[in-house]
C-alpha positions in Angstrom: 154.0 -86.4 90.1 155.3 -84.3 92.9 154.8 -85.3 96.4 157.2 -82.7 98.5 157.1 -82.5 101.5 154.4 -84.8 101.7 154.0 -87.8 105.0 153.1 -91.9 103.9 152.4 -94.3 105.5 153.2 -97.6 103.1 152.0 -101.1 105.1 153.7 -104.0 103.8 156.5 -101.7 102.5 159.8 -104.0 103.6 159.3 -106.0 99.4 157.9 -105.9 96.3 155.2 -103.4 95.3 155.0 -101.3 98.6 158.9 -101.5 98.5 159.3 -99.8 95.1 156.5 -97.7 95.9 158.3 -96.1 99.2 161.2 -95.9 97.0 159.4 -93.8 94.5 157.3 -91.5 97.0 160.5 -90.7 98.4 162.4 -89.6 95.3 159.3 -87.5 94.7 159.7 -86.0 97.4 157.8 -87.4 100.4 158.9 -88.5 103.7 157.9 -92.1 104.0 157.2 -94.8 107.3 157.2 -98.3 106.2 155.2 -100.7 108.3 155.7 -104.2 107.9 156.5 -107.5 110.0 159.5 -108.3 107.9 162.2 -106.5 110.0 165.8 -107.3 108.1 164.1 -106.2 104.3 161.8 -103.3 105.7 165.3 -102.0 107.0 167.1 -102.3 104.1 164.1 -100.6 102.1 164.6 -97.6 104.1 167.9 -97.8 104.2 168.6 -97.4 100.6 166.3 -94.8 100.4 168.2 -92.8 102.8 171.0 -93.3 100.6 169.4 -92.4 98.0 169.0 -89.0 99.3 165.6 -89.5 101.0 163.7 -89.6 104.1 162.2 -92.9 105.4 161.7 -94.9 108.8 161.0 -98.3 109.9 158.2 -99.6 112.1 157.3 -102.7 112.4 154.2 -102.9 112.3 152.0 -106.5 112.3 148.7 -105.1 110.2 146.3 -107.9 111.7 147.2 -106.2 115.7 144.8 -103.2 115.7 147.4 -101.9 118.7 150.1 -102.2 116.2 148.5 -100.1 113.4 147.8 -97.8 115.9 151.5 -97.4 116.8 152.8 -96.9 113.0 150.3 -94.0 112.7 151.2 -92.2 115.6 154.7 -92.9 115.7 154.3 -91.2 111.8 152.2 -87.9 113.2 154.5 -87.6 116.1 157.6 -87.3 113.8 156.2 -85.6 110.8 153.0 -84.0 112.4 151.0 -85.0 109.8 150.0 -87.7 107.6 148.7 -86.9 104.0 149.2 -90.4 102.1 148.2 -94.2 103.3 148.9 -97.0 101.0 148.1 -100.8 102.4 150.5 -102.8 100.4 150.7 -105.4 102.9 149.4 -108.8 101.7 149.8 -112.7 101.9 149.1 -115.7 99.2 148.3 -119.1 100.8 147.2 -122.1 99.4 147.0 -121.9 96.0 145.3 -124.8 93.9 143.5 -126.2 96.7 139.8 -126.7 96.4 137.0 -124.9 98.5 136.1 -128.2 100.2 139.8 -129.0 101.1 140.8 -125.3 102.3 141.7 -125.5 105.9 139.2 -122.9 107.6 142.5 -121.3 109.8 144.7 -120.6 107.0 141.5 -119.1 105.3 141.3 -116.5 108.0 144.7 -115.9 108.1 144.7 -115.0 104.8 141.6 -112.9 105.4 143.6 -111.3 108.5 146.6 -109.5 106.7 145.2 -109.0 103.5 141.3 -107.3 104.8 141.4 -106.7 108.2 144.5 -105.6 107.7 143.6 -102.7 105.0 140.3 -102.2 107.2 142.6 -101.3 110.6 144.9 -99.1 108.7 141.9 -97.0 107.2 140.3 -96.8 110.4 143.3 -95.4 112.1 144.3 -93.2 109.5 141.1 -91.2 108.5 140.7 -89.3 112.0 144.6 -88.1 111.5 143.7 -87.1 107.9 140.4 -85.1 108.7 142.1 -83.2 111.5 144.7 -82.4 108.9 142.2 -81.0 105.8 142.5 -84.4 104.0 144.5 -86.8 102.2 144.7 -89.9 99.8 144.1 -93.3 100.3 145.0 -95.9 98.2 144.4 -99.5 98.5 146.6 -102.7 96.9 143.7 -104.9 95.6 144.1 -107.1 92.4 142.2 -108.6 89.9 141.4 -111.6 91.6 138.3 -111.4 92.9 137.3 -108.5 91.3 137.5 -108.9 87.2 138.2 -113.1 88.0 139.0 -115.7 90.1 142.3 -116.7 91.9 144.6 -119.8 92.3 143.5 -119.4 96.1 140.1 -119.0 97.3 141.4 -117.2 100.9 143.2 -114.5 98.4 140.5 -114.1 95.8 137.9 -113.3 98.9 140.4 -111.3 100.6 141.2 -109.0 97.6 137.0 -108.8 96.6 136.7 -107.5 100.2 139.2 -104.8 100.3 137.6 -103.6 96.7 134.0 -103.8 98.6 136.1 -102.1 101.6 136.4 -98.9 99.1 133.9 -98.8 97.3 131.6 -98.4 100.8 134.1 -95.9 102.5 134.4 -93.7 99.6 131.3 -92.1 99.7 131.6 -91.6 103.5 135.1 -90.3 103.3 135.0 -87.9 100.7 133.3 -84.8 102.4 136.7 -84.6 104.5 138.6 -84.0 101.4 139.6 -87.8 101.8 140.4 -89.5 98.2 140.4 -93.2 98.1 141.2 -95.7 95.6 141.7 -99.8 95.0 144.6 -100.2 93.2 144.3 -103.6 91.2 147.5 -104.5 89.9 148.0 -107.4 87.3 150.7 -110.4 87.7 153.8 -108.5 89.0 157.1 -110.2 90.2 157.2 -109.8 93.5 158.2 -112.2 96.5 154.0 -112.9 96.8 153.3 -113.5 92.9 156.8 -115.7 92.6 155.5 -117.6 95.8 152.5 -119.0 94.4 153.9 -119.9 91.2 156.9 -121.8 92.9 154.3 -123.4 95.1 151.9 -124.1 92.3 154.4 -126.2 90.6 155.5 -128.0 93.4 151.7 -129.1 94.0 151.4 -130.1 90.1 155.2 -132.1 90.6 157.0 -130.0 88.0 159.7 -128.0 88.1 159.6 -124.5 90.2 162.6 -123.3 89.0 161.1 -123.9 85.4 158.0 -122.2 86.6 159.3 -118.9 87.3 161.8 -118.7 84.4 158.5 -119.5 82.6 156.3 -116.7 83.8 158.9 -113.6 84.0 158.6 -112.7 80.7 154.9 -112.1 81.6 155.2 -110.5 85.2 155.6 -106.8 85.5 158.2 -104.7 87.5 156.8 -103.5 90.7 158.0 -100.2 90.1 155.7 -99.8 86.7 153.4 -100.1 89.8 154.9 -97.6 91.7 154.7 -94.9 89.1 151.2 -95.3 89.1 150.4 -95.1 92.5 152.8 -91.8 93.3 150.8 -90.0 90.5 147.9 -91.0 92.4 149.1 -89.8 95.4 150.2 -86.5 93.9 147.5 -83.8 93.3 148.0 -84.1 89.5 145.2 -87.1 89.8 142.9 -85.2 91.5 140.3 -85.8 89.2 140.5 -89.2 89.4 137.7 -91.5 90.8 137.2 -95.6 91.1 139.3 -98.3 91.0 142.3 -98.6 89.0 144.3 -101.4 87.0 147.6 -101.8 85.7 149.6 -104.7 84.3 
C-alpha cells in the first residue's frame, strides 16, 4: 500500500476515521492536507504526523461553504503542485431516535449540508485538478445506514444514502478522466460521531450514557482498521477494484 509522493486531501481529518487515515496515508508516504472545522484536533493530528516523520498541514475548512472547499484544494495544489487522492470524511449525526414527523427541518438540512453537500463540493473542486494531472482516486465515506439498512437518525441515513447515489452517478462521468471513485461504508466504528450517537440515544431513553458506551465498545471496530482499507484503495494495488466497499 505504497503512497509515496502522493498528495491527499482529507476532509473531516481531525478525528475518527479521517484522522486515522491521515496518519495511515502519511506513514505510507503520502503528503496529507487535513481540512476540518475542528481547529484544535486538526492541528493535533497534523502535529502527530509531523512528529512521526510524515508531511502534513492543516487548513481550517467548513465543507458546507464552497469558497472554503475551493481554498482547501487551491492551498493543497499551491503547496505540493498536485492532488492525487481525495477522501471525504467530514460528517455529523444529529437527532437520533427522532421520528420523522417530529424532526426539525433545520436539523435535517444541517446534516444533509455537511454529509452530502460537503461531499459534492469537495468532489466538484478536485475533479479539474485531477483531470489536469492525469487522474486520481476519490474516496467518499458513507455508511451501511441508508444503503443496506436504516439508521437511528432520519437525516443521517438520508445523507449517507445520498452520498452513495452521488458516487454511483459520478463514477461513469469520471472514469474517462482516469479518476477512480469508491463509496466506502464502515460499520460500527469507535469514533466521536458513533459514541455521541450512543450517548444521545441512551439519554433519550433515560438510560446511563456511560453504561451504554461501555456496553457498545466490544462491538465497535477501530478507526485504524478502516484507515488501512482506505490506504489500500488509494494505492495502485487497488487499480482493479470497483464499486462500493463495506467494512466492519
